[in-house]
N, C-alpha and C positions, 0 to 999 in steps of 0.2 A: 628501710632495711632491705638488704640483698637476701631475699628469702632462700634462694637456692644455696648460697654460701652458708647461711645460718643453719639450714637443715643438714648440709653436708657435715658441718662441725658437730651438730647434735648426733648424727649417725656415727661419726668416728668416736665420739666420747662414749656412746652407748656400747659400741663394740668393745672398746677397751674395758669398760666397767663390767661387761658380761663375763670377761675372763676372770675378773676378781670375785664377783659374786658367785660364779659357778663353782668355785672351790671353797667358798666360805662355809664354816661349820654351822651346825644347827644352833648352837648356843649364841653365836655371833648374830645370826639372822633374827633370833628371838629377842636378843637385846635391842636390836634396832626397832622391832615391832613394838615392844613395850615402851621404849623411849618415845615413839610416836604417840602412844596413848597419853603419856604425860604431857607431851607438847600440845595435843589437841585439847586436853582437859584444861590446860593453862591458857588456852587461846580461844575459849568459847566466845567471849564477847567480840574478839577480833573477827572470828569466823562469821558470826551472825551479822556484824556490821558490814562486812564485805559482801555478804549474801544479800543484805537489804539493798545495797546499791544496785546489784544485778536485778533484783526483783523490781525495783523502781524503774530501771531502764527497760526491763522486759514489758512492763505494763505500758510504758510510753510508746514502745515499739509495736504494741498490739499482739504480743505473744498469746497463743491459745491457752485457755485455762488448764488443759492437760499438761502443757509444757511448763507453765508457771508452777503447777503442783510438783513436777519433777525437779524444778529448779530450787524450790524452797528448802532451806537448810534449817530445820527447826531444832529445838533442844532435844526432842526425842530422836531425831535423825542423827544428831551428833552422838547421842548415847548409843545408837545403833552402829555408828562408825567405830566407836571405842570397843564395843562388844565384839564386833567383827574382827578387829585387830587382835583382841585377846584370844578369840577362838582360833584364829589362824596360828598364833604363837603356840597354842596348846596342841595343834594337830601334828601328827607324825610327819617328819620330813621325808618327802618321796625320793629325794636325790640320793643316788647310790644304792637304793633298794635292789636286791637280787631276787629274781624269780625264775622258775622253770629250770633249775640246775639239774642236769641229768648226765650220767656217764654214758658214753657211746662205746660201741664194740672196740673201737681203736684204743680206748683207755682215757681219751680226753674227756674233760667235763665241760659241757656247753650250757649256757644260760643267758639271761638278759639282765642288764643293769639299767635302771631308770636315770635319765640325765636331762638337764635343762634344754629347752628349745634354743636359747641364746638371747636374742633381742626381740622383744615383742612390742609392736606398735599398736596402740589402742586409740580409736577415734570414737568420740561419744558426744552426745548432745545433752545439755541441760543439767543433768544430775551431778552436783559436785561430790556427793558421797562416793560416786564411782571412782574418783581419783584415789581415795583411800583404799577401796576394795581392790582396785587394779594393782596399786603399788604393793599392797600386803601380799597378795597371791603371787605376783611375779617375784617379789623378794624371797618369799619362803621357798618357792620352787626353783630358785637359783638363776632367775632371769633378770637381765636389765630390761627396762621398759621406757618407751617414749610415749607420753600421754598428750593427746590433743583434744581438749574439751571444746565445747561450743563457745562461740564468741559471747553468747548471752550469759555465760558463767565465768568469764575471765577473771573477775575480781575474787570470786569464791575460790576458784581453782588455784590462783596464785597464793591465797592465804593458806589453803590446805597444803600446797607444795612446800611452804616454809616449815610447816610442822613435820612433813616427811623428811626434809633436809636435816632438821635437828635430830630426828631419830637415827638417820644414817650416820651423822657425825658422832653421835653418842656411842655407836658401835664400831667406829673407825672404819667404816665402809665408804667407798667412793660416793660422793653426793650425786655423781652422774649415773648412779645405778637407777635412779628414777628421775627422769627429766620431764617437766611439764612445759609444753611449748608456750612461749611468751607472746607470740604474735597472733592476732586474730585474722591475719591475711589467709584467705582460703588456699592460696598457692602452697602453703605449708603442707596441706593434706596431699596435694598432688605430688609433692616431693617425697613425702613419707612413704607413700604406697608404691613408689617406683625406685626404691633404694635396696635392691636385693643384696648388695654387697654389705650393707649395714643392718638390715632388718630381716628377720627370719620368718615372721608371721605377722599378719595384721588381724586385729579383732575390732570390727566396727559395732558400735552400740548406738542405736538411734532409730529414726524413722526409715520407712521403706525406701524413700528417695535417696537418702544418704547411703544406705547399704547397697542398693543397686549400683550407684555410682562407683563405690569402692570396689565392688565385685567386678564391674566391667573394666575399670581402668587399672587395677592393681597389677603389678609385676611381681608381687610377693604373695605367697599362699594366704588365703583368707578363711577364718573361722567365723561363721555368720548365721543369723536367721533374719529373714526379710520382714516378717510380721508375725503377730500372734493371734490367729483366728482360732480361738479355743472353744470347745464344746462341752456341755454337760448333757448326757442322755439320761432321762428319768425313765427307767424300765417299768413295766406293768407290775413287777414284783418288788418295787421299791418300798421301803419304809417311808411313809408320807412325811413324818416330821423331819427325818434326815434329808429327804429330797428338798423340802422347802428351805431348810437351813443352808444346805450346800448350794442350791441354785441362787439364793439371795446373796450369800457371802461371796460366791465366785464372781458375781457382777458388781456388787456395791461396796465391798471392803476398800477397794481403790479402783478408780476408773482408768487412770492413765498408764497402766502397766501391761506388759506383753502377755502376762498370764491371767488377765481378766477375761471372764466369760463374754463371748460375743454372740454365740448362737446357742439357744436352749432347744433341745430336742426332747419330746415327751411322747410316750406310748399312748396311742389313741384310747386304750382301755381305761386309763386313769385321767386323761386330759380334762374331761368335763368336770371332774371332782377337784383336781389340783390347780388348774390354770386360774380360776377366779381368785383363789387364795393367794397364789403367787402374784397375780396382777395387782391385787390390793397392796401387797407389801412393796412391790416395785414402784407403784404410783405414789405411795407415801414418801419414797425416797427420790421421787422426781425422774424416774427412768421412763423414757419413751419406748413403747412397745411396738414392734413391727412384726406382723405375723402372716402365716400362710392363710389360705381361705378358711380352713377348719379352725385355726386359732382366732381369726376375726369373728367367726360365728359364736365363739365361746366368750371372748373378752370384748365387751363393748368399749369402744374408744381405741382399740388397737388399729394401727395404720397398716394397710396391705403392704406386705414385703415385696420388693422387686427382686429380680434375679441377681442384681448387683449386691443386694444386702447380704446374701449368703456368703459372699466372698470378701466382706468388708471388715477391717479392724477399726472399730469406732473410736476406741480410747476416749469414750465419752458415755454419759448416761443414756445410752441407746442399746436396745437388745432385740435381736431377731429371734422369733420363736416358730418352731415347726412341729406339727403333730405328725408322728410317723407310725407306721403299722406295727413294727416290732424292732428287735435289735438289728436284724439284717438291713432293714430300711435305714436305721440310724447309722450303722457303720458305712453303708454305701454313701450316705450324705457326707459323713465325716471324711471319708477317703477321697471324695470329690472336691470338697471345699476347704478342708483343713490346711493350715500352713505347717502342719506336722509339729506343732509346739506342744500343746497339752490337751488331753481329753479325759473326761471322767464319766463313769457309769455309776448310777445310783440303783442298786438292786440288792435283794436278799437271796437271789438265786446264784449259788456258787458256780454252777456250770456256765451260766451266761457271763458271769464276771470273768471267768477264766478265758472264755472265748474272746471277750472284749480286749483283755490284756494281750492275747496272742495275735489277734487279727487287725487291730487298729495300729497303723504304722506312723506313730508320732514319737517324739523324743521323750515325752513323759506321758504315761497312761495310768490312770488312777481308778480305784474302786472306792466308792463311798467317802470321797474327800474333795474339798474345794480345790479348784484349779489354782487358787492363789498360793498353794503350797509348792508350786513348781518354781523353786527358788533355791539358790545355793545355800543361803543361810538356813533355810528350813530343812534342807537335805543334810545338814551337818557338815557342809564344806567350809564353814566359817564365813565365807563370802563367795561371790561368784564373779568371774570376769565377764560373763555373758552367758547366753543360752544358745547352743548350737543346734540347728535342725539339719545340719549336714550329716552324712553317714560315714565320713572318713575322719580319722584321727580322734575327734571328740564329738559327743552327741549329748544333748541335754545341758543342764547347768555345768559350766566349765570351772572346776576348782583346781586344786594343786596338781592332781594327777593329769588333768587335761592340758596343763601347761608344761608337761614334760614329754619326752619320747623315750624309746628304749634302744639300746645298742646290744648286739651280741657280744658276750665275752667267752673266752675259751681258756680253761686252766689245764695246763699239762705239766709234765715232769720230764722234759727232754724228749717228748714224743715227736716222731717224724712219720711222714706218710710214705707208705711203701706201695 
């Protein structure tokens, strides 16, 4: 295959489709989304069979357990894909929404209208459910999209793509509104991220190496996060039962996600009481504990943490633990080592909770809740296209609004400037 020519064709088709989907009505877009639900429901066996081929190949090729977990398309995850499509269909359409309409002294009315970005290129690893999430959000927000999944999920993604195509056809929308790249040649990525004539923004989802490469080489704007080094700080004024449940859930509910807890911080005033209880629960679940000197003195069997541990996203049953003096010590640590993804404080002190919300500079900051809630689905976005730790355009889980921009509109009645 001539990858350069193939990608140029994909780009041209995406740009043409963007003009069509950009003016599609809400009803038409929702028809496509709900038709995708029907297609996925009818294709469960086909989807799982295709995914099993990818899983078998992944095991043969030595994929890490965290990547195999992301790759797996279970019945529950298919249910999640369906529910995500239904939620996106039920969400308000952001396209065309007017905000900030005000009259000026000249008599003109000035405001903003929300409009699609155009063509969105999405590059991701392992997770075939991302194909549906990305397609649904781009479609509802009026964008065409080019999806390039990892080679390890090629069979799963092509099976999902067929369901998406059926949904678009049912709504009489161009099937090129969503294009899933058919080649596993890595040169396709290089072409996709250097086609500013055809692609308006790139969203990479995957490991730090992938995202760094995309960010460094792209000639198209990128919405990204590099890694998820998330923290839970258990304050001296924490409710102990809440603290234990949140700290355990944040780490063990799933290991291979970017919103999984990687470093636990705990106030020295309650460390000797809570750490043995936490250690017992973590060890039952097979979590390796790496701690500071004070942590190791409290937890027998904890491995001394290195400086590198504080800045590591494990994506595995490994947890770093540090005993801190107070909230200031905790926030200093977070602001030094965090990837600005998600941080939680567990406390019953309202003033300290408010300080944490104000002073911790991450895309999601929580009080008395598991870091695992940092997710577009849990935030009511229906699904997410990714989580951005950038500060421009979009930050945090990127849903429908994050896939649009605004233009100024002016309403007059023959007004001229004097």
